[in-house]
N, C-alpha and C positions, 0 to 999 in steps of 0.2 A: 551523384545519382541523384535526380531531384528526389525528393522531397512530399510525398501530396498527402498535403495535412490531416483531411477527411476526407470518408468514402462510405455511402450505402449502398450496402449489397440488399437483395431482396426486397419480398413488400407485407404487409400484411405484421400481425402477433403471430408470436409473441414479439416485443420490439428490443433488442440490447444493447447497451453499447458498453465499447472498450475502448476506453484511455492507455496508450503510454507515451509516458515521452515528456511528462510534463514536468523533470526535471533535466536539464540537458548531461547531466554525469552518469541517468542511469538508461546504455542502448539496451537491454532487453528491452523495454517496453515495446521501442520502435523493432528491431526485431518480430515481438512475436504479432507486432498490429501489421509488419510484413505480410508473415506465416500466414495468420488469419483471416487476407485479401486474395487468397488464392482458398479457399473452400467455395463449395457448392453445397446450398443450401437447401435444406427440403424444406424450411415451410419458415416463414415468419422476418422478420427486417434485424442486419445485423449493421451497424455503425462504428468506425473504426476511428479513433480519431490520434494526431501523433499532436502530441499538445504541446511543445515548445522547438520545434524544428531549426532556429538561430539559436537557441543554444545548445540544443544537439550536433548542431556543426561546427559550432566553436569547444566543445565538450568542456561545457562550465554551466554548474548546475543552475541560473539564472542569468538575463545579462542586466536590468536593471532591479527588477522587483521577483520573489521566490512565485512562481506559479500557485501552488499549493498552497500559497497564506493567504489569498487576496479574491478568492472566491465570494459573491460572487461576481468580482470585477467591477471594471466602469467604463464607456464605449466613452469616454470624453479622457482617459487617463493615458498613461506608458501602453508602448503599445504591449505588454506582457501585461497589464492589465483589463487593453480592448481582447484583449484572446481570452482572458481568463470568461469576458461577458461570452464570447462568439461562441466556446464552449457550452457553460453555462443554458446559452439557449438552445443546443444542438442534443444536451441530455435531455430538456424539462418533456419529452414527449417519450422518454424509457423509460418502461417496464422493469428493466433491472441494470444497473450500472457497473462497471468492475473497473478497479484503475488500479495501476500497473505498476508496479514499484520495484527497489534493490536499493542492496543495506554496502555499509563498511563494515558494520559490526557481524562478530559472529554468530546473525538470525536468522532459521532457517523456517519456511512453511508456516509461515502465519498470515492469517487473515486480519483486519483490525477494522472497527469500525465505529460510528458514532453515536448510532439509532439502534434501538432495538425495535422495529416495526415488521408486519407482518412478511413484506419483499423485504426485507434481510432475514428473517429466520427463513424463505425459501433460498436463501444467496448459499448460508451457511447447510441447508439440509443435501440441496441440491451438489455443494463442492465434498461437504464434510473434511475439512480442514480439519488439520492436527492442534491446531491451536487458535484461538478468536481472542482479541486483544480488542477490551472496547473502551474506547477514549474520551475521558470526562467532556462535560459543560465546561470551560474559559480555558481549554487543551484542543488544539487542533480546532478552532472552531470556524478559521477560513478555509480550509482542505476544499479540494471536490465533493467529499463522499460526508460535509456537514451540511449540503448543497441538493439534496434528493434526497426521496423518501425511501428507497432501495437500491442503495450505495456501498458498497465496499472496497476499500485496498487490498492488494496482496502483495507480501514481502516476502518471499521465499526463498531467498538468498543473496550472497553480492557480485556486486556490479559484472562484467560482462563471462559470469560463471555459466555453463554449460549447463549444472545442474539448476541454477535459478530459473534459464531460460524452459527447458524441459519439465520442471515441475508446474512452473505456472500458465504452461498451452497445455499442459495435461487437465491441469485445476480447471482450466475455461472448457477445456473441450468436454469437458466430463459436465458441464454445468449445459453447455449449448446443447448436448446427448440428451439429458434429464428432460430437457422441454422441445424434444424431439425438432430440433433446427438444424441436425445435424443425424448419422448415421455413422452410431460408433457402440461398437457392443459397451457394453454397462456391467461392472463387478459389482453382487449385490451386497457385497461384505463389508460392513460399517465400523470403522472403530470410534473411539469414544475420544470428545471435545474435547481438550482444558482454556478453560474461559477463565483468562487474566483482567483484572477490572482495576486499570490505572488507580491511580490515591493521589499522585504528584510525580513532582521532579524532584532531581538531586542536582541543587546547584553546583558547576565546575569551577575550582577554585583557582585562579592566575596560576601560569606555573604546573598544577595538576599532572601527574602522571597515573596511571590510572592502573591495579594490580593487574597484572599480565592472565593469573587463572580465574577470571570473571570472566562464568556463562550463562548466556540470558537466559530465561527461565529454570534455571539454577536456584532457591535457597540461598539470600546470603538473610543471617543473623544478625541482632542488634551488638555494637561492639566489634562485629567484622572491618579488618580492613579492607577498604574500596582502595585504596591506592594513598599516593605523597605529593606531598607541596616541599620540595624541598630533603630534611631528615622528618621532616613531622608526618607522620600516618596519620591515615583519612578515618575515620571509623564510619561504621553505618550508625546511624538515631535508629533505627528500626528493623524489624525482622520485613522482608520482601521481597520478590523476586523481578530480578531486574531486567527490564523490557527493552529492546535496541542500545543497551552498553556498550560503549567503545571507543576508544583511543580517540578516530577522527568521527565522530559520529554527528556530535553536534559542538559548537562553540565556546556555547552559555551553559550545557548541563552535561552533567554524565550519562544519563537517557533518563528513563521512566520508570516508576518504581508500582507494584500494582501486587495486589494477592491472587489468590488463586482457587479456581473449582473446577470440577472436572465433570460432565456430563459426558450421560451414555448415551 
């Protein structure tokens, strides 16, 4: 099946961009983009972008450069650096940007943000996610969502999971309906959102084996065992909530450390 990288539907405002497949090992984003292209819009403009078609075809995270670490890109750089610049230009005029991701960790129902602007707050209000993770300056600065004033990432579950597909698609439909772009029944019931403010990363020692009972967003206390290197136990140096912790999530870190705040 041929991949159409970019497609624009409708006209006028609001103008919403949805990006999937920045990572080639996360096919759920491409599947959701294809579903969105079947929509009949009531108003506004929807641009759907498949970020890295070549990496998706090869089922690799990236070919040369991690596309979601090199924004705004470089028109004279590698293929992925040029693609980052193309996407950056496509989303510049959008009112809102939604970037779709998935994970190998036991993480579900997460919105990730870099900025706390009025546009990002409207995305949070319209989607009403279970969790919001706030990434600080210095972490993920080359991500797409750091290069638009109203951009968020959705990370709702594992790669190739039907749950991830359905929950992410439902969140996007909810926001499109809130902006009267599609005609769907909206539920008035709202839930409290837990905010997790990342304050650092936990380095992964060579040969590290993570403890299987670690669950993302469940408090880890200072001194608790995180895993082992050989027979040596590696313990937490802080009280923190783990974010995107997983045995294979990252090569050089276990994941992110965060503090929690709940807002009704």
